[in-house]
Backbone as CSV, one residue per row, in Angstrom:
resi,resn,N_x,N_y,N_z,CA_x,CA_y,CA_z,C_x,C_y,C_z
1,UNK,-114.239,164.452,10.850,-113.379,163.923,9.784,-112.837,165.052,8.908
2,UNK,-113.721,166.022,8.548,-113.292,167.140,7.700,-112.211,167.964,8.386
3,UNK,-112.360,168.177,9.706,-111.359,168.955,10.444,-110.010,168.246,10.421
4,UNK,-110.047,166.913,10.574,-108.810,166.130,10.553,-108.135,166.231,9.187
5,UNK,-108.949,166.111,8.112,-108.405,166.229,6.748,-107.836,167.621,6.514
6,UNK,-108.541,168.635,7.005,-108.096,170.016,6.849,-106.763,170.247,7.566
7,UNK,-106.631,169.658,8.764,-105.379,169.789,9.530,-104.227,169.100,8.798
8,UNK,-104.525,167.923,8.229,-103.493,167.201,7.476,-103.061,168.021,6.269
9,UNK,-104.057,168.590,5.557,-103.720,169.387,4.373,-102.856,170.579,4.759
10,UNK,-103.140,171.224,5.872,-102.354,172.383,6.316,-100.891,171.997,6.497
11,UNK,-100.642,170.827,7.086,-99.260,170.362,7.274,-98.589,170.083,5.921
12,UNK,-99.343,169.407,5.046,-98.800,169.102,3.708,-98.512,170.400,2.956
13,UNK,-99.418,171.357,3.040,-99.244,172.632,2.347,-97.979,173.350,2.815
14,UNK,-97.713,173.307,4.114,-96.494,173.927,4.651,-95.244,173.297,4.040
15,UNK,-95.254,171.981,3.938,-94.108,171.254,3.364,-93.953,171.603,1.889
16,UNK,-95.085,171.628,1.155,-95.040,171.931,-0.280,-94.546,173.351,-0.547
17,UNK,-94.901,174.276,0.331,-94.458,175.668,0.181,-92.931,175.764,0.195
18,UNK,-92.289,174.863,0.939,-90.828,174.897,1.086,-90.116,174.016,0.054
19,UNK,-90.874,173.221,-0.685,-90.267,172.264,-1.620,-89.667,172.972,-2.835
20,UNK,-88.661,172.330,-3.412,-88.025,172.826,-4.643,-88.947,172.557,-5.837
21,UNK,-88.827,173.389,-6.869,-89.637,173.249,-8.076,-89.487,171.855,-8.693
22,UNK,-88.270,171.361,-8.761,-87.996,170.054,-9.362,-88.714,168.944,-8.583
23,UNK,-88.713,169.072,-7.264,-89.385,168.086,-6.410,-90.895,168.101,-6.651
24,UNK,-91.472,169.301,-6.789,-92.908,169.427,-7.039,-93.295,168.847,-8.399
25,UNK,-92.459,169.102,-9.397,-92.726,168.540,-10.727,-92.673,167.015,-10.679
26,UNK,-91.723,166.484,-9.925,-91.628,165.030,-9.749,-92.876,164.457,-9.093
27,UNK,-93.391,165.166,-8.084,-94.609,164.736,-7.396,-95.797,164.753,-8.355
28,UNK,-95.913,165.819,-9.132,-97.011,165.922,-10.096,-96.904,164.816,-11.146
29,UNK,-95.681,164.503,-11.553,-95.480,163.426,-12.529,-95.942,162.084,-11.952
30,UNK,-95.637,161.842,-10.677,-96.097,160.601,-10.027,-97.620,160.532,-10.004
31,UNK,-98.261,161.652,-9.640,-99.723,161.689,-9.622,-100.280,161.450,-11.020
32,UNK,-99.641,162.037,-12.025,-100.061,161.910,-13.423,-100.044,160.445,-13.853
33,UNK,-99.002,159.729,-13.449,-98.865,158.316,-13.811,-99.785,157.430,-12.982
34,UNK,-100.055,157.839,-11.752,-100.751,156.992,-10.788,-102.249,156.887,-11.022
35,UNK,-102.892,158.000,-11.380,-104.355,158.007,-11.426,-104.866,158.656,-12.700
36,UNK,-105.842,157.994,-13.311,-106.462,158.537,-14.510,-107.148,159.860,-14.176
37,UNK,-107.799,159.927,-13.029,-108.472,161.156,-12.620,-107.507,162.318,-12.484
38,UNK,-106.341,162.058,-11.854,-105.333,163.108,-11.721,-104.813,163.537,-13.093
39,UNK,-104.610,162.553,-13.962,-104.107,162.845,-15.307,-105.109,163.731,-16.059
40,UNK,-106.405,163.405,-15.939,-107.437,164.200,-16.612,-107.468,165.626,-16.068
41,UNK,-107.357,165.763,-14.748,-107.368,167.090,-14.134,-106.185,167.928,-14.622
42,UNK,-105.003,167.328,-14.606,-103.792,168.041,-15.033,-103.891,168.408,-16.515
43,UNK,-104.333,167.460,-17.343,-104.472,167.735,-18.783,-105.447,168.873,-19.042
44,UNK,-106.621,168.808,-18.387,-107.620,169.842,-18.656,-107.174,171.205,-18.131
45,UNK,-106.461,171.211,-17.020,-106.032,172.484,-16.432,-104.914,173.124,-17.244
46,UNK,-103.978,172.311,-17.757,-102.785,172.887,-18.370,-102.694,172.744,-19.891
47,UNK,-103.481,171.858,-20.467,-103.412,171.714,-21.924,-104.554,172.432,-22.629
48,UNK,-105.606,172.768,-21.912,-106.655,173.634,-22.408,-107.562,173.051,-23.467
49,UNK,-108.220,173.955,-24.176,-109.269,173.621,-25.136,-108.745,172.797,-26.310
50,UNK,-107.533,173.096,-26.772,-106.954,172.334,-27.886,-106.843,170.860,-27.559
51,UNK,-106.444,170.557,-26.318,-106.315,169.162,-25.890,-107.680,168.483,-25.840
52,UNK,-108.701,169.219,-25.411,-110.054,168.648,-25.353,-110.547,168.304,-26.752
53,UNK,-110.305,169.192,-27.707,-110.728,168.924,-29.084,-109.981,167.727,-29.660
54,UNK,-108.686,167.660,-29.364,-107.874,166.530,-29.828,-108.384,165.218,-29.230
55,UNK,-108.748,165.266,-27.936,-109.272,164.087,-27.257,-110.604,163.656,-27.880
56,UNK,-111.470,164.635,-28.193,-112.758,164.322,-28.818,-112.567,163.706,-30.197
57,UNK,-111.614,164.230,-30.955,-111.323,163.677,-32.277,-110.838,162.237,-32.153
58,UNK,-109.960,162.000,-31.182,-109.435,160.655,-30.968,-110.552,159.708,-30.527
59,UNK,-111.425,160.188,-29.633,-112.548,159.376,-29.151,-113.436,158.951,-30.317
60,UNK,-113.743,159.896,-31.203,-114.598,159.581,-32.347,-113.928,158.621,-33.317
61,UNK,-112.622,158.729,-33.452,-111.873,157.805,-34.322,-112.028,156.364,-33.817
62,UNK,-111.881,156.180,-32.507,-111.985,154.838,-31.939,-113.439,154.364,-31.884
63,UNK,-114.373,155.295,-31.692,-115.794,154.921,-31.724,-116.158,154.369,-33.111
64,UNK,-115.611,154.996,-34.147,-115.881,154.559,-35.526,-115.362,153.130,-35.747
65,UNK,-114.196,152.823,-35.205,-113.639,151.462,-35.328,-114.597,150.447,-34.722
66,UNK,-115.125,150.769,-33.542,-116.058,149.858,-32.859,-117.330,149.700,-33.691
67,UNK,-117.899,150.809,-34.138,-119.147,150.756,-34.895,-118.986,149.960,-36.189
68,UNK,-117.836,150.099,-36.833,-117.610,149.388,-38.090,-117.603,147.872,-37.901
69,UNK,-117.201,147.409,-36.732,-117.211,145.961,-36.483,-118.619,145.412,-36.327
70,UNK,-119.566,146.270,-35.999,-120.939,145.811,-35.796,-121.894,146.287,-36.887
71,UNK,-121.352,146.660,-38.042,-122.206,147.038,-39.161,-123.094,145.862,-39.539
72,UNK,-124.299,146.144,-39.971,-125.238,145.054,-40.278,-124.725,144.153,-41.400
73,UNK,-123.867,144.686,-42.260,-123.290,143.859,-43.328,-122.417,142.740,-42.769
74,UNK,-121.980,142.906,-41.519,-121.099,141.908,-40.907,-121.813,140.583,-40.678
75,UNK,-123.132,140.578,-40.758,-123.867,139.326,-40.584,-123.332,138.273,-41.545
76,UNK,-122.896,138.733,-42.700,-122.390,137.802,-43.706,-120.899,137.514,-43.520
77,UNK,-120.250,138.287,-42.667,-118.804,138.104,-42.433,-118.588,137.794,-40.956
78,UNK,-117.365,137.970,-40.487,-117.052,137.698,-39.088,-116.797,139.006,-38.359
79,UNK,-117.414,139.129,-37.194,-117.140,140.291,-36.350,-115.806,140.030,-35.656
80,UNK,-114.905,140.989,-35.734,-113.604,140.866,-35.072,-113.682,141.575,-33.721
81,UNK,-114.097,140.826,-32.704,-114.272,141.401,-31.369,-112.973,142.005,-30.856
82,UNK,-111.868,141.346,-31.179,-110.567,141.820,-30.684,-110.230,143.197,-31.254
83,UNK,-110.672,143.488,-32.475,-110.412,144.799,-33.086,-111.161,145.872,-32.301
84,UNK,-112.433,145.622,-32.015,-113.244,146.584,-31.264,-112.734,146.737,-29.831
85,UNK,-112.367,145.631,-29.208,-111.849,145.690,-27.832,-110.504,146.406,-27.779
86,UNK,-109.673,146.160,-28.794,-108.367,146.827,-28.832,-108.535,148.336,-29.030
87,UNK,-109.565,148.744,-29.757,-109.831,150.174,-29.940,-110.067,150.836,-28.583
88,UNK,-110.773,150.139,-27.706,-111.047,150.677,-26.369,-109.758,150.784,-25.569
89,UNK,-108.966,149.711,-25.555,-107.722,149.752,-24.759,-106.708,150.712,-25.358
90,UNK,-106.655,150.813,-26.686,-105.733,151.759,-27.321,-106.102,153.197,-26.961
91,UNK,-107.397,153.489,-27.002,-107.839,154.835,-26.636,-107.495,155.128,-25.176
92,UNK,-107.794,154.178,-24.309,-107.529,154.360,-22.879,-106.049,154.608,-22.627
93,UNK,-105.192,153.805,-23.242,-103.746,153.946,-23.051,-103.208,155.249,-23.636
94,UNK,-103.751,155.645,-24.784,-103.252,156.853,-25.446,-103.727,158.129,-24.767
95,UNK,-104.941,158.095,-24.216,-105.537,159.330,-23.702,-105.537,159.428,-22.190
96,UNK,-105.638,158.289,-21.507,-105.822,158.319,-20.063,-107.183,158.863,-19.680
97,UNK,-108.105,158.906,-20.633,-109.436,159.481,-20.432,-110.387,158.403,-19.932
98,UNK,-110.646,158.410,-18.641,-111.494,157.407,-17.994,-112.928,157.472,-18.533
99,UNK,-113.482,158.674,-18.601,-114.867,158.842,-19.060,-115.006,158.421,-20.519
100,UNK,-114.043,158.819,-21.356,-114.070,158.426,-22.755,-113.977,156.922,-22.919
101,UNK,-113.183,156.282,-22.071,-113.056,154.826,-22.122,-114.378,154.164,-21.757
102,UNK,-115.051,154.680,-20.717,-116.374,154.161,-20.351,-117.352,154.353,-21.507
103,UNK,-117.271,155.497,-22.145,-118.136,155.804,-23.281,-117.937,154.782,-24.400
104,UNK,-116.685,154.455,-24.701,-116.409,153.474,-25.754,-116.872,152.077,-25.353
105,UNK,-116.729,151.735,-24.089,-117.216,150.432,-23.619,-118.730,150.339,-23.813
106,UNK,-119.424,151.418,-23.485,-120.877,151.418,-23.653,-121.249,151.418,-25.136
107,UNK,-120.482,152.109,-25.960,-120.717,152.075,-27.408,-120.628,150.638,-27.914
108,UNK,-119.629,149.899,-27.455,-119.452,148.486,-27.821,-120.712,147.687,-27.473
109,UNK,-121.208,147.890,-26.246,-122.406,147.182,-25.800,-123.615,147.599,-26.646
110,UNK,-123.791,148.904,-26.842,-124.935,149.399,-27.615,-124.936,148.844,-29.036
111,UNK,-123.778,148.851,-29.666,-123.684,148.353,-31.047,-123.975,146.857,-31.095
112,UNK,-123.460,146.124,-30.110,-123.720,144.682,-30.046,-125.191,144.382,-29.807
113,UNK,-125.800,145.122,-28.903,-127.224,144.931,-28.605,-128.065,145.246,-29.839
114,UNK,-127.736,146.323,-30.526,-128.472,146.686,-31.741,-128.327,145.596,-32.802
115,UNK,-127.121,145.060,-32.935,-126.871,143.979,-33.886,-127.742,142.772,-33.540
116,UNK,-127.825,142.448,-32.241,-128.646,141.314,-31.789,-130.133,141.578,-32.032
117,UNK,-130.563,142.808,-31.845,-131.981,143.145,-32.110,-132.338,142.877,-33.572
118,UNK,-131.400,143.169,-34.460,-131.652,143.003,-35.897,-131.611,141.534,-36.301
119,UNK,-130.594,140.803,-35.809,-130.359,139.453,-36.318,-130.790,138.323,-35.391
120,UNK,-131.176,138.642,-34.152,-131.642,137.588,-33.247,-130.520,136.680,-32.806
121,UNK,-130.760,135.378,-32.866,-129.788,134.388,-32.387,-128.511,134.465,-33.209
122,UNK,-127.380,134.652,-32.524,-126.109,134.795,-33.227,-125.130,133.703,-32.799
123,UNK,-124.811,133.608,-31.524,-123.905,132.562,-31.063,-123.217,132.925,-29.770
124,UNK,-122.618,131.910,-29.156,-121.976,132.074,-27.842,-120.913,133.160,-27.818
125,UNK,-120.017,133.161,-28.788,-118.917,134.128,-28.790,-119.448,135.563,-28.786
126,UNK,-120.458,135.802,-29.584,-121.066,137.126,-29.655,-121.643,137.514,-28.301
127,UNK,-122.487,136.652,-27.760,-123.149,136.972,-26.493,-122.148,137.136,-25.358
128,UNK,-121.176,136.254,-25.292,-120.153,136.351,-24.240,-119.390,137.664,-24.334
129,UNK,-119.113,138.095,-25.560,-118.365,139.326,-25.776,-119.148,140.549,-25.298
130,UNK,-120.411,140.627,-25.668,-121.241,141.784,-25.298,-121.505,141.777,-23.793
131,UNK,-121.887,140.632,-23.257,-122.147,140.521,-21.814,-120.884,140.828,-21.012
132,UNK,-119.753,140.319,-21.479,-118.481,140.560,-20.779,-118.111,142.027,-20.745
133,UNK,-118.328,142.727,-21.859,-118.016,144.157,-21.908,-118.954,144.938,-20.991
134,UNK,-120.225,144.577,-20.988,-121.178,145.256,-20.102,-120.815,145.014,-18.639
135,UNK,-120.417,143.809,-18.318,-120.008,143.483,-16.951,-118.792,144.318,-16.541
136,UNK,-117.799,144.436,-17.434,-116.601,145.243,-17.129,-116.962,146.718,-16.964
137,UNK,-117.862,147.209,-17.824,-118.309,148.594,-17.716,-118.974,148.838,-16.363
138,UNK,-119.867,147.945,-15.977,-120.567,148.100,-14.691,-119.590,148.059,-13.519
139,UNK,-118.601,147.199,-13.591,-117.600,147.136,-12.517,-116.810,148.443,-12.433
140,UNK,-116.494,149.037,-13.581,-115.783,150.321,-13.587,-116.656,151.429,-12.997
141,UNK,-117.951,151.399,-13.309,-118.865,152.411,-12.780,-119.038,152.294,-11.262
142,UNK,-118.839,151.106,-10.729,-118.985,150.905,-9.282,-117.757,151.358,-8.495
143,UNK,-116.647,151.585,-9.187,-115.441,152.032,-8.485,-115.654,153.446,-7.963
144,UNK,-114.803,153.832,-7.026,-114.912,155.177,-6.455,-114.833,156.231,-7.561
145,UNK,-113.917,156.031,-8.488,-113.746,156.984,-9.588,-114.935,156.961,-10.545
146,UNK,-115.478,155.769,-10.780,-116.557,155.623,-11.742,-117.916,156.088,-11.259
147,UNK,-118.136,156.054,-9.955,-119.466,156.352,-9.414,-119.981,157.733,-9.808
148,UNK,-119.099,158.706,-9.852,-119.573,160.067,-10.170,-120.010,160.211,-11.621
149,UNK,-119.642,159.235,-12.481,-119.987,159.342,-13.895,-121.226,158.535,-14.284
150,UNK,-121.771,157.770,-13.345,-122.952,156.965,-13.674,-124.078,157.794,-14.279
151,UNK,-124.397,158.978,-13.727,-125.492,159.765,-14.330,-125.294,160.076,-15.821
152,UNK,-124.040,160.173,-16.257,-123.771,160.429,-17.681,-124.206,159.264,-18.569
153,UNK,-124.175,158.057,-18.010,-124.399,156.857,-18.814,-125.704,156.128,-18.503
154,UNK,-126.407,156.576,-17.477,-127.577,155.835,-16.989,-128.617,155.600,-18.082
155,UNK,-129.042,156.642,-18.785,-130.101,156.494,-19.794,-129.685,155.536,-20.901
156,UNK,-128.446,155.641,-21.325,-127.959,154.743,-22.382,-127.939,153.296,-21.903
157,UNK,-127.550,153.082,-20.660,-127.535,151.725,-20.106,-128.947,151.150,-20.039
158,UNK,-129.889,151.942,-19.532,-131.270,151.470,-19.432,-131.834,151.137,-20.811
159,UNK,-131.512,151.967,-21.793,-131.986,151.733,-23.160,-131.382,150.448,-23.733
160,UNK,-130.119,150.175,-23.403,-129.460,148.959,-23.903,-130.153,147.698,-23.398
161,UNK,-130.829,147.803,-22.262,-131.493,146.630,-21.681,-132.916,146.426,-22.160
162,UNK,-133.355,147.183,-23.160,-134.736,147.041,-23.649,-134.758,146.496,-25.070
163,UNK,-135.899,145.950,-25.438,-136.114,145.478,-26.813,-135.323,144.246,-27.184
164,UNK,-135.040,143.391,-26.194,-134.228,142.201,-26.466,-135.049,140.913,-26.422
165,UNK,-136.357,141.048,-26.383,-137.220,139.874,-26.303,-136.990,138.960,-27.503
166,UNK,-137.121,137.695,-27.272,-137.057,136.668,-28.328,-135.687,136.529,-28.996
167,UNK,-134.639,137.036,-28.370,-133.310,136.847,-28.971,-132.788,135.455,-28.636
168,UNK,-133.069,134.994,-27.442,-132.664,133.639,-27.085,-131.304,133.556,-26.429
169,UNK,-130.892,132.348,-26.108,-129.613,132.007,-25.522,-129.379,132.708,-24.177
170,UNK,-130.445,133.208,-23.554,-130.311,133.886,-22.266,-129.702,135.274,-22.361
171,UNK,-129.546,135.780,-23.584,-128.905,137.084,-23.783,-129.701,138.204,-23.132
172,UNK,-131.022,138.220,-23.377,-131.871,139.259,-22.785,-131.739,139.252,-21.266
173,UNK,-131.830,138.053,-20.680,-131.745,137.938,-19.219,-130.412,138.465,-18.695
174,UNK,-129.330,138.076,-19.348,-127.990,138.481,-18.885,-127.829,140.002,-18.931
175,UNK,-128.256,140.615,-20.029,-128.141,142.075,-20.166,-129.032,142.765,-19.139
176,UNK,-130.280,142.316,-19.028,-131.219,142.940,-18.089,-130.754,142.803,-16.639
177,UNK,-130.186,141.662,-16.289,-129.685,141.454,-14.923,-128.543,142.420,-14.621
178,UNK,-127.605,142.569,-15.572,-126.478,143.490,-15.363,-126.951,144.936,-15.238
179,UNK,-127.902,145.322,-16.086,-128.425,146.697,-16.038,-129.193,146.917,-14.734
180,UNK,-130.012,145.947,-14.336,-130.768,146.069,-13.084,-129.822,146.120,-11.879
181,UNK,-128.754,145.343,-11.933,-127.788,145.304,-10.831,-127.095,146.649,-10.647
182,UNK,-126.692,147.277,-11.744,-126.002,148.570,-11.624,-126.979,149.648,-11.169
183,UNK,-128.225,149.563,-11.633,-129.244,150.515,-11.205,-129.502,150.378,-9.697
184,UNK,-129.602,149.152,-9.238,-129.825,148.881,-7.806,-128.638,149.369,-6.969
185,UNK,-127.440,149.147,-7.476,-126.227,149.594,-6.777,-126.295,151.099,-6.525
186,UNK,-126.676,151.862,-7.547,-126.707,153.314,-7.395,-127.919,153.799,-6.614
187,UNK,-129.014,153.067,-6.667,-130.158,153.414,-5.817,-129.774,153.275,-4.349
188,UNK,-129.044,152.200,-4.026,-128.581,151.998,-2.643,-127.625,153.104,-2.229
189,UNK,-126.720,153.499,-3.125,-125.784,154.592,-2.815,-126.542,155.890,-2.572
190,UNK,-127.564,156.131,-3.395,-128.366,157.344,-3.258,-129.067,157.361,-1.896
191,UNK,-129.618,156.216,-1.505,-130.290,156.107,-0.208,-129.307,156.340,0.938
192,UNK,-128.108,155.750,0.826,-127.077,155.923,1.853,-126.691,157.381,1.974
193,UNK,-126.489,158.041,0.826,-126.114,159.458,0.832,-127.220,160.326,1.442
194,UNK,-128.488,159.960,1.114,-129.620,160.706,1.634,-129.698,160.558,3.165
195,UNK,-129.442,159.349,3.649,-129.509,159.096,5.094,-128.364,159.744,5.834
196,UNK,-127.219,159.940,5.149,-126.043,160.579,5.785,-126.236,162.075,5.970
197,UNK,-127.140,162.661,5.170,-127.325,164.117,5.258,-128.406,164.513,6.235
């Protein structure tokens, strides 16, 4: 398979060597629009350290929005799930940063779980929101692009699934099942990779 891929790349490389600059820029622009991974690679390669710092500042700005929605004082008010969820999508759209988006999704789950640990039984909307975000995060981690980032988030995910006893409404079970499922998914991948070598 590697030889076949190498032969294909050699042919593509020959064509690219003869291509006009404008054509190559157009191709890079298509890749930039097409894949978050390609966009991250191009940004990090050509925008440098300043872009990374700007991205980190933006990530922290949106993380703060999420955390503010789950402040313990909110027990007396209403949590605006849409505000926290929009922070995640706004960051993703503005940055194209796949890993940062996963990080914010997990922050949402962590903050919600912590809120539930403090206040116990809250209600359907709350539980559905936290469980739904965790489910979406796990689905993203299972994608080809997401799989390589699981080790970055594993400890935080496992921690999110602990200390939920006596909360009720099946919340503990739902969170633990999702965390166990993603852990099992990656254990199977690890076994497959080990057997392939």
